[in-house]
GUNU-575939 format. One line per 5 residues: their letters; for each residue x, y, z of C-alpha. Coordinates in Angstrom, 2 decimals, decimal comma, always signed. Example, Ala and Ser with C-alpha at 12.3 -4.5 7.8 and 13.67 -1.06 7.14 Angstrom:
2
as = +12,30:-4,50:+7,80 | +13,67:-1,06:+7,14 $
***
This chain:
415
xxxxx = +0,02:+0,00:-0,08 | +2,69:+2,44:+0,89 | +4,62:+1,47:-2,38 | +1,51:+2,19:-4,27 | +0,93:+5,61:-2,72 $
xxxxx = +4,62:+6,53:-3,29 | +4,21:+5,32:-6,96 | +1,09:+7,62:-7,32 | +3,20:+10,51:-5,67 | +6,18:+9,84:-8,05 $
xxxxx = +3,77:+9,84:-11,11 | +2,14:+13,16:-10,01 | +5,66:+14,56:-9,43 | +6,87:+13,39:-12,93 | +3,86:+14,97:-14,57 $
xxxxx = +4,53:+18,32:-12,66 | +8,22:+18,39:-13,58 | +7,83:+17,11:-17,21 | +7,48:+20,59:-18,66 | +11,07:+20,99:-19,88 $
xxxxx = +10,74:+17,64:-21,71 | +7,35:+18,51:-23,21 | +8,58:+22,06:-24,25 | +11,47:+20,34:-25,76 | +9,34:+17,77:-27,84 $
xxxxx = +7,01:+20,69:-29,01 | +10,01:+22,75:-30,08 | +11,52:+19,72:-32,13 | +8,10:+19,14:-33,79 | +7,77:+22,66:-34,65 $
xxxxx = +11,30:+22,82:-36,24 | +10,78:+19,52:-37,98 | +13,75:+18,05:-36,03 | +13,55:+14,29:-35,46 | +13,01:+13,24:-31,82 $
xxxxx = +16,18:+11,35:-30,81 | +17,69:+10,49:-27,42 | +20,44:+12,92:-28,19 | +18,21:+15,76:-29,02 | +16,30:+15,41:-25,83 $
xxxxx = +18,92:+14,31:-23,44 | +19,22:+17,72:-21,72 | +15,51:+18,01:-21,29 | +15,42:+14,51:-19,83 | +18,31:+15,45:-17,51 $
xxxxx = +16,56:+18,56:-16,34 | +13,34:+16,62:-15,85 | +15,19:+13,97:-13,73 | +16,76:+16,75:-11,52 | +13,52:+18,71:-11,27 $
xxxxx = +11,64:+15,47:-10,14 | +14,49:+14,59:-7,65 | +14,22:+18,12:-6,08 | +10,54:+17,91:-5,86 | +10,54:+14,29:-4,47 $
xxxxx = +12,88:+15,18:-1,67 | +11,26:+18,56:-1,00 | +7,83:+16,95:-0,71 | +8,76:+14,09:+1,45 | +10,95:+16,27:+3,73 $
xxxxx = +8,73:+19,16:+4,27 | +5,45:+17,16:+4,34 | +5,88:+14,45:+6,94 | +3,00:+11,82:+6,93 | +2,04:+9,30:+9,68 $
xxxxx = +0,08:+6,05:+9,12 | -0,12:+5,51:+12,83 | -2,74:+8,04:+13,66 | -5,57:+7,01:+15,93 | -8,53:+8,52:+17,67 $
xxxxx = -7,87:+7,83:+21,27 | -10,39:+7,18:+23,93 | -10,30:+5,94:+27,60 | -11,81:+2,88:+29,09 | -12,71:+2,31:+32,82 $
xxxxx = -12,25:-1,39:+33,91 | -14,78:-2,32:+36,50 | -13,74:-4,74:+39,16 | -15,47:-5,95:+42,40 | -14,12:-4,20:+45,52 $
xxxxx = -15,21:-7,44:+47,49 | -14,72:-10,72:+45,73 | -17,43:-13,07:+46,02 | -20,17:-15,02:+43,98 | -22,19:-12,76:+41,64 $
xxxxx = -25,86:-12,75:+42,73 | -27,24:-10,09:+40,49 | -26,17:-8,25:+37,24 | -27,98:-5,02:+36,62 | -26,62:-3,96:+33,12 $
xxxxx = -25,72:-5,61:+29,86 | -23,44:-4,53:+26,99 | -24,42:-1,34:+25,34 | -26,32:+0,03:+28,40 | -25,58:+3,73:+29,07 $
xxxxx = -24,90:+4,32:+32,88 | -24,55:+7,41:+35,14 | -22,33:+7,80:+38,28 | -23,93:+5,81:+41,11 | -25,81:+3,47:+38,85 $
xxxxx = -25,70:-0,28:+40,13 | -23,69:-2,53:+37,89 | -23,60:-5,98:+39,74 | -23,84:-7,35:+43,39 | -21,85:-10,28:+45,06 $
xxxxx = -22,81:-12,44:+47,90 | -23,20:-10,37:+51,02 | -24,50:-12,70:+53,85 | -21,39:-12,23:+55,97 | -21,37:-8,40:+55,46 $
xxxxx = -24,99:-8,04:+56,35 | -24,52:-10,29:+59,45 | -21,64:-7,94:+60,42 | -23,96:-4,89:+59,93 | -26,77:-6,49:+61,90 $
xxxxx = -24,48:-7,43:+64,80 | -22,92:-3,99:+64,86 | -26,41:-2,36:+64,86 | -27,43:-4,47:+67,87 | -24,21:-3,46:+69,61 $
xxxxx = -25,02:+0,14:+69,13 | -28,62:-0,30:+70,28 | -27,25:-2,18:+73,41 | -24,82:+0,52:+74,36 | -27,43:+3,27:+73,63 $
xxxxx = -29,85:+1,47:+76,12 | -26,95:+1,14:+78,58 | -26,25:+4,75:+78,34 | -29,87:+5,59:+78,94 | -29,75:+3,46:+81,94 $
xxxxx = -26,71:+4,98:+83,10 | -28,23:+8,40:+82,91 | -31,01:+7,07:+85,15 | -28,54:+5,88:+87,55 | -26,89:+9,31:+87,68 $
xxxxx = -30,40:+10,76:+88,51 | -30,89:+8,02:+91,17 | -27,52:+8,67:+92,70 | -28,13:+12,39:+92,67 | -31,45:+11,81:+94,68 $
xxxxx = -29,59:+9,45:+97,15 | -26,87:+12,25:+97,64 | -29,71:+15,00:+98,15 | -31,33:+12,57:+100,83 | -28,02:+11,99:+102,52 $
xxxxx = -27,28:+15,73:+102,70 | -30,73:+16,41:+104,15 | -30,08:+13,83:+106,76 | -26,79:+15,13:+107,61 | -28,21:+18,57:+108,09 $
xxxxx = -30,87:+17,25:+110,33 | -28,23:+15,37:+112,45 | -26,27:+18,59:+112,65 | -29,39:+20,38:+113,96 | -30,04:+17,64:+116,52 $
xxxxx = -26,29:+17,85:+117,70 | -26,54:+21,60:+118,01 | -29,62:+21,33:+120,26 | -27,86:+19,02:+122,50 | -24,68:+21,20:+122,78 $
xxxxx = -26,83:+24,16:+123,54 | -28,48:+22,33:+126,49 | -25,14:+21,22:+127,71 | -23,90:+24,91:+127,51 | -27,07:+25,98:+129,59 $
xxxxx = -26,57:+23,25:+132,23 | -30,28:+22,35:+131,61 | -31,55:+19,44:+133,62 | -32,85:+17,90:+130,28 | -29,36:+17,49:+129,05 $
xxxxx = -28,16:+13,97:+128,88 | -24,61:+12,81:+127,94 | -25,84:+9,76:+126,19 | -28,06:+11,69:+123,92 | -25,15:+14,03:+122,86 $
xxxxx = -22,97:+11,09:+122,13 | -25,88:+9,50:+120,28 | -26,36:+12,82:+118,20 | -22,60:+12,92:+117,38 | -22,53:+9,20:+116,25 $
xxxxx = -25,50:+9,89:+114,07 | -23,95:+12,87:+112,48 | -20,79:+10,86:+111,69 | -22,91:+8,38:+109,91 | -24,76:+10,80:+108,04 $
xxxxx = -21,49:+12,39:+106,77 | -20,25:+8,90:+105,72 | -23,44:+8,41:+103,87 | -22,98:+11,63:+102,03 | -19,48:+10,83:+101,10 $
xxxxx = -20,72:+7,36:+99,84 | -23,43:+9,06:+97,77 | -21,06:+11,48:+96,22 | -18,75:+8,74:+95,32 | -21,70:+6,69:+93,77 $
xxxxx = -22,76:+9,66:+91,87 | -19,26:+10,30:+90,48 | -19,05:+6,54:+89,25 | -22,41:+6,93:+87,57 | -21,47:+10,23:+85,92 $
xxxxx = -18,15:+8,81:+84,53 | -20,08:+5,80:+83,37 | -22,83:+7,88:+81,74 | -20,83:+10,66:+80,47 | -17,34:+9,19:+79,52 $
xxxxx = -17,24:+5,25:+79,46 | -20,53:+4,54:+77,63 | -20,18:+7,54:+75,15 | -16,71:+6,26:+74,08 | -18,01:+2,68:+73,63 $
xxxxx = -21,05:+4,17:+71,64 | -18,73:+6,09:+69,34 | -16,56:+2,93:+68,87 | -19,71:+0,91:+68,19 | -20,98:+3,30:+65,55 $
xxxxx = -17,55:+3,37:+64,05 | -17,73:-0,48:+63,99 | -21,28:-0,27:+62,41 | -20,00:+2,37:+59,82 | -17,20:+0,00:+58,81 $
xxxxx = -19,43:-2,75:+58,43 | -21,90:-0,69:+56,39 | -18,84:+0,17:+54,17 | -17,98:-3,36:+53,62 | -21,57:-4,17:+52,84 $
xxxxx = -21,79:-1,36:+50,22 | -18,57:-2,97:+48,55 | -20,73:-5,99:+47,67 | -22,57:-3,71:+45,33 | -20,44:-2,27:+42,49 $
xxxxx = -21,66:+1,15:+41,18 | -20,55:+3,13:+38,11 | -18,28:+5,97:+38,84 | -18,55:+7,70:+35,44 | -21,00:+8,57:+32,64 $
xxxxx = -20,56:+6,10:+29,78 | -21,52:+2,90:+28,04 | -21,01:-0,60:+29,39 | -19,08:-2,94:+27,15 | -17,57:-6,51:+27,43 $
xxxxx = -19,81:-7,78:+30,29 | -18,09:-11,03:+31,23 | -19,98:-11,97:+34,44 | -22,76:-14,50:+34,81 | -24,74:-15,04:+37,98 $
xxxxx = -23,05:-17,67:+40,11 | -19,68:-16,95:+38,70 | -16,86:-15,61:+40,86 | -16,04:-11,82:+40,56 | -12,49:-11,08:+40,74 $
xxxxx = -10,77:-8,11:+42,40 | -7,87:-7,98:+40,04 | -7,77:-5,00:+37,63 | -6,25:-7,27:+35,02 | -9,43:-9,38:+35,00 $
xxxxx = -12,24:-6,76:+35,00 | -15,85:-7,92:+35,11 | -16,80:-5,30:+32,33 | -15,49:-2,17:+30,81 | -17,25:+1,42:+30,79 $
xxxxx = -16,28:+3,72:+27,88 | -16,70:+7,13:+29,48 | -18,35:+10,00:+27,55 | -15,64:+12,11:+25,80 | -15,50:+15,72:+26,40 $
xxxxx = -15,77:+18,05:+23,39 | -12,16:+18,51:+22,99 | -11,40:+14,90:+23,36 | -13,85:+14,17:+20,65 | -11,82:+16,05:+18,21 $
xxxxx = -8,32:+14,84:+19,18 | -6,10:+12,61:+17,13 | -2,84:+11,13:+18,16 | -0,07:+10,28:+15,61 | +3,49:+8,97:+15,65 $
xxxxx = +5,90:+10,46:+13,04 | +9,43:+9,27:+12,28 | +12,17:+10,93:+14,28 | +13,65:+12,52:+11,27 | +10,45:+14,66:+10,89 $
xxxxx = +11,15:+16,29:+14,16 | +12,67:+19,47:+12,66 | +9,71:+20,14:+10,44 | +6,86:+19,50:+12,81 | +5,79:+22,34:+14,97 $
xxxxx = +2,64:+23,33:+17,11 | -0,06:+25,14:+14,98 | +1,00:+23,18:+11,75 | -1,70:+22,53:+9,31 | -2,60:+18,88:+8,68 $
xxxxx = -5,33:+16,69:+7,27 | -6,61:+13,48:+8,73 | -8,13:+10,56:+6,87 | -9,62:+7,85:+9,15 | -10,56:+4,35:+8,01 $
xxxxx = -13,95:+4,59:+9,53 | -14,66:+7,68:+7,51 | -13,50:+6,27:+4,09 | -16,46:+6,42:+1,57 | -16,82:+6,24:-2,23 $
xxxxx = -18,05:+9,79:-2,52 | -15,11:+11,11:-0,35 | -17,51:+13,24:+1,66 | -15,96:+14,06:+5,10 | -13,20:+11,50:+4,42 $
xxxxx = -10,44:+13,98:+4,66 | -10,75:+16,40:+7,64 | -8,66:+19,51:+8,33 | -6,77:+19,63:+11,60 | -3,79:+21,31:+13,35 $
xxxxx = -1,05:+20,11:+15,69 | -1,52:+21,33:+19,00 | +1,13:+19,60:+20,99 | +4,39:+17,51:+20,29 | +5,48:+15,22:+22,91 $
xxxxx = +9,06:+16,04:+23,67 | +10,12:+12,55:+24,93 | +10,28:+9,50:+22,97 | +8,99:+6,37:+24,61 | +11,66:+3,83:+23,41 $
xxxxx = +14,23:+5,82:+25,31 | +12,79:+5,47:+28,77 | +14,81:+3,41:+31,26 | +13,53:+1,63:+34,40 | +15,62:+0,37:+37,32 $
xxxxx = +16,10:-3,44:+37,33 | +18,47:-5,95:+38,58 | +20,84:-5,70:+35,66 | +22,54:-3,11:+33,44 | +20,63:-1,80:+30,46 $
xxxxx = +21,84:-3,18:+27,07 | +21,57:-0,38:+24,30 | +20,68:-3,11:+21,72 | +17,52:-3,81:+23,77 | +16,40:-0,19:+22,63 $
xxxxx = +17,29:-0,76:+18,98 | +13,60:-0,35:+17,91 | +13,39:+3,47:+17,19 | +10,40:+5,15:+18,80 | +8,24:+7,75:+17,16 $
xxxxx = +7,53:+11,45:+17,65 | +4,16:+11,57:+19,33 | +1,98:+14,46:+17,89 | -1,49:+15,43:+19,14 | -3,93:+17,10:+16,70 $
xxxxx = -7,23:+18,81:+16,90 | -9,89:+19,00:+14,30 | -10,24:+22,65:+12,89 | -13,94:+22,49:+12,70 | -15,97:+21,44:+15,81 $
xxxxx = -18,77:+20,10:+13,55 | -16,46:+17,38:+12,47 | -15,98:+16,04:+15,98 | -18,96:+13,68:+15,89 | -17,61:+12,13:+12,62 $
xxxxx = -14,63:+10,55:+14,32 | -15,11:+6,90:+15,72 | -13,25:+6,24:+18,97 | -10,28:+3,89:+18,29 | -10,26:+4,51:+14,50 $
xxxxx = -6,92:+4,25:+12,56 | -5,98:+7,31:+10,61 | -3,53:+8,61:+7,97 | -2,23:+12,25:+9,11 | -0,54:+14,37:+6,52 $
xxxxx = +1,00:+17,41:+7,69 | +1,67:+20,60:+5,46 | +4,39:+23,13:+5,98 | +3,10:+26,60:+5,92 | +5,95:+28,46:+7,89 $
xxxxx = +9,61:+28,78:+7,07 | +12,26:+30,19:+9,29 | +15,35:+32,18:+8,38 | +16,19:+33,40:+4,87 | +13,61:+31,17:+3,22 $
xxxxx = +10,60:+33,05:+4,62 | +8,56:+34,76:+1,85 | +10,97:+33,66:-0,89 | +10,05:+32,23:-4,13 | +11,44:+28,89:-3,10 $
xxxxx = +9,39:+28,87:+0,08 | +6,25:+29,59:-2,02 | +7,18:+26,80:-4,35 | +7,67:+24,34:-1,51 | +4,21:+25,30:-0,21 $
xxxxx = +2,71:+24,76:-3,62 | +4,11:+21,22:-3,62 | +1,68:+20,42:-0,85 | -0,96:+19,63:-3,64 | +0,93:+16,54:-4,58 $
xxxxx = +0,58:+15,23:-0,87 | -3,04:+16,25:-0,62 | -3,90:+14,45:-3,90 | -1,77:+11,44:-2,67 | -3,66:+11,34:+0,61 $
xxxxx = -7,13:+11,29:-1,26 | -5,93:+8,53:-3,70 | -4,68:+6,54:-0,70 | -7,94:+6,81:+1,10 | -10,00:+5,93:-2,02 $
xxxxx = -7,78:+3,04:-2,83 | -7,88:+1,80:+0,75 | -11,72:+1,79:+0,44 | -12,04:+0,21:-2,86 | -9,47:-2,55:-2,14 $
xxxxx = -10,80:-3,18:+1,26 | -7,56:-3,32:+3,05 | -7,68:+0,06:+4,64 | -4,33:+1,34:+5,96 | -2,63:-2,19:+5,93 $
xxxxx = +1,00:-1,91:+4,77 | +1,31:+1,82:+5,47 | +4,80:+3,04:+6,40 | +6,22:+6,47:+7,65 | +6,43:+8,33:+4,49 $
***
């Protein structure tokens, strides 16, 4: 395929550069001179030189890539908790939104853990309520003890007053009994205060901490239960559903249960990525004009087959040169395969974005429209720019032939 397209390009170049030979033939015919190799050898030589100049100029200033593609992302879906699949809520081709259920796995143990944690929370809440009642009871006991102590103090004061007056009603035994009663009441107050303190610690410190821990355990159990239901995290279309009810859902990203192709943003829908030969690096630049012909857009009428685009980004690094640490030294021969210059292009017209099929393979033809240095604005620069018509025609011939032959871009090289 690449040889065919190069042949077409060379034929066009030969036709474009054949005017010296044609003029020589016309002159010889007009003068009646026989057409011999000797009579046309200078014209043939000039034809060859011009064709060679055009050939190298076209292929140098107009880099082409056969490795263009319309990129898109996929989101592999795996189960957060492995288990036996119990329900599948989607099928291939379904559109989902964030939060939409995809599939569920066996959750008996997780549900039991949630139930146990729920009962534990309820148990501690009841214990906390009982502890608060105990605080109230202890407070009432303390109040009663304080009242009894105050009563004992009054009785003791009465006996001490009688003793001070020397009253005949004074009895030593009653005074001693009043003192003993007061001591008892004071001990009861201290005991009641201690009991109240214990009840307050239990109600306001111990049980709240236990309740917080139980609620955290409940939350953790609920999280584990929620992991048995896998939800979508993006907007997109479900593809490659490999699950069946009763099968085992894997947790490994290398074995996803299904894929979601997320909806692309407007800019992403018009993005093409292509790899150019490293020798094209000096002629590629951001803003460079280009044309894109994707296999999924090939049609016999050539309508919307070739779309205008521009280079928006050139990746500075080349992937084949990356090194990773390992247990042995790197052998340069292992990197003998030369990587490509990765170029990102955007379509010029937004209305063309819907025409690109994600994943489609494309030919990308760039066109030099800017020259640096002394060539800028010269006749040579304009001549090189005019040669772009050769590559434009070759691109369309390539697309048409790829359609009619049914082989697409197979056999393309890096012309």
